[in-house]
C-alpha positions in Angstrom: 26.9 -3.3 -5.6 28.0 -6.6 -5.8 26.4 -9.5 -7.4 24.5 -10.4 -3.9 23.4 -6.9 -3.0 21.8 -6.5 -6.6 20.4 -10.1 -6.0 19.2 -9.2 -2.7 17.9 -6.2 -3.7 16.2 -7.8 -6.7 14.6 -9.9 -4.0 13.2 -7.1 -1.8 11.6 -5.1 -5.0 9.9 -8.7 -6.3 8.1 -9.0 -2.3 7.0 -4.9 -2.7 5.6 -5.5 -6.5 3.6 -8.3 -5.0 2.5 -6.9 -1.7 1.4 -3.9 -2.1 -2.3 -2.8 -4.0 -0.5 -0.7 -6.6 3.3 1.2 -7.2 3.1 4.3 -8.3 6.5 5.7 -10.4 7.8 8.8 -10.3 10.5 11.3 -11.4 12.4 13.1 -8.5 14.6 15.1 -10.6 16.0 18.4 -8.7 14.3 17.9 -5.0 16.3 18.7 -2.0 17.0 16.1 0.7 14.0 18.1 3.0 11.5 17.5 0.0 12.1 14.6 -0.3 12.0 13.6 3.6 8.6 15.7 3.5 7.2 13.5 1.4 8.4 10.4 3.2 6.6 11.4 5.9 3.6 12.5 4.2 3.5 8.7 2.5 4.3 6.8 6.0 1.3 9.2 7.8 -1.4 7.0 5.2 0.6 3.7 5.3 3.0 4.2 2.2 6.4 4.3 1.4 8.8 5.7 -1.0 11.5 3.8 -2.2 14.9 5.1 -4.6 14.8 2.2 -8.0 17.4 1.1 -10.1 15.8 1.4 -13.5 17.4 -2.3 -14.7 16.7 -3.8 -11.1 12.5 -2.8 -11.2 12.7 -4.6 -14.9 14.5 -6.9 -13.9 11.9 -7.9 -10.4 9.3 -7.7 -12.3 10.7 -10.2 -15.2 8.9 -10.3 -18.5 5.6 -10.4 -17.3 4.8 -7.0 -16.5 4.9 -6.1 -20.6 6.6 -3.7 -22.9 5.3 -0.5 -20.7 7.7 -1.0 -17.9 10.3 -0.4 -19.9 8.5 3.1 -20.2 8.3 4.0 -16.7 11.4 3.3 -15.8 13.7 5.9 -17.1 15.3 8.6 -15.5 15.8 9.1 -11.9 12.8 6.7 -10.4 11.2 6.2 -7.2 8.2 4.1 -6.2 5.6 4.8 -3.6 3.8 1.8 -2.7 1.3 0.5 0.3 -0.8 -2.5 0.5 -3.7 0.0 0.0 -3.8 0.6 -3.7 -5.0 4.3 -3.4 -2.9 5.2 -0.5 0.2 6.0 -2.0 -1.5 7.6 -5.3 -3.1 10.3 -3.1 -0.1 11.0 -1.9 2.0 11.6 -4.9 -0.3 13.3 -6.9 -1.0 15.7 -4.3 2.8 16.4 -4.1 3.1 16.2 -7.9 0.8 19.4 -7.9 2.1 20.9 -5.2 5.9 20.7 -6.5 6.8 21.2 -10.0 10.5 19.1 -9.5 8.0 16.2 -9.4 5.3 14.3 -11.2 3.9 10.7 -11.4 5.4 8.6 -14.4 2.8 5.7 -14.2 2.0 2.7 -11.8 1.2 -0.6 -11.5 -1.1 -3.1 -9.9 -0.7 -6.3 -10.0 0.0 -7.3 -13.4 -1.8 -4.1 -14.9 0.8 -1.1 -16.5 -1.1 2.1 -15.5 -0.4 5.7 -17.6 -0.2 8.8 -15.5 -4.3 9.5 -16.1 -4.8 5.8 -14.8 -3.2 6.5 -11.3 -5.0 10.5 -11.1 -8.1 8.1 -11.8 -7.3 6.0 -8.6 -6.1 8.9 -6.3 -9.4 10.3 -7.4 -10.4 6.7 -5.8 -11.7 7.1 -1.7 -9.5 5.2 0.8 -10.5 2.2 2.1 -10.8 3.5 5.7 -13.4 5.7 4.0 -15.1 2.9 2.1 -15.8 1.1 5.6 -16.7 4.5 7.8 -19.4 4.6 4.5 -20.3 1.1 5.0 -20.7 1.4 8.8 -22.8 4.5 8.4 -25.2 3.0 5.8 -25.6 0.1 7.8 -26.2 2.2 11.5 -28.6 4.2 9.5 -31.5 2.3 9.1 -30.6 0.7 13.2 -30.7 4.0 14.0 -34.3 5.0 12.6 -35.8 1.7 13.5 -35.0 3.1 17.2 -36.7 6.0 16.7 -39.4 4.0 15.3 -39.5 1.7 18.1 -39.3 4.8 20.9 -41.7 7.1 19.0 -44.6 5.0 21.0 -44.1 4.7 24.2 -43.0 8.5 23.9 -46.4 9.0 23.2 -47.8 6.9 26.1 -45.6 8.9 28.3 -47.0 12.0 27.6 -50.7 11.1 27.4 -49.8 9.3 31.0 -48.2 12.7 32.2 -51.1 14.8 30.8 -53.8 12.5 33.1 -51.5 12.7 36.0 -51.5 16.6 35.8 -55.8 16.8 34.3 -55.5 14.7 37.8 -53.8 16.7 40.0 -55.2 19.5 38.7 
């Protein structure tokens, strides 16, 4: 890489770190191309991406603001998984690390905060944004359906009473 390409890569990484809900730092030593393609596909399904990064460029993109914990994350062959949703990249990466011994989660970044492996695993156990939205909608709709049922009950009772009188008169 020449100097211009390195500067462009640093700017791209700055954008990734700024726009992502969380960034999961992983080691991928020994993964085949097919396994990496499979991992990228799984991440893409969840709206996340995987990018192999050069450690020095990633550290320069983070700058001095990130602190000392960043230096321990970016050692060895590093790939970052990132998504706008803070949970999706962590979920896929930790699940893939459980399934594949050659892939491991080292830690992560969430805004200015450096996360260790346990924090990324805890983040992965949280429900995703879509699941939370579904739960909220369910909670909002439940009282409305109960109110509708309560309001319909007297009308149903009246209809049964009228039906009973009608069948009594017909007999």
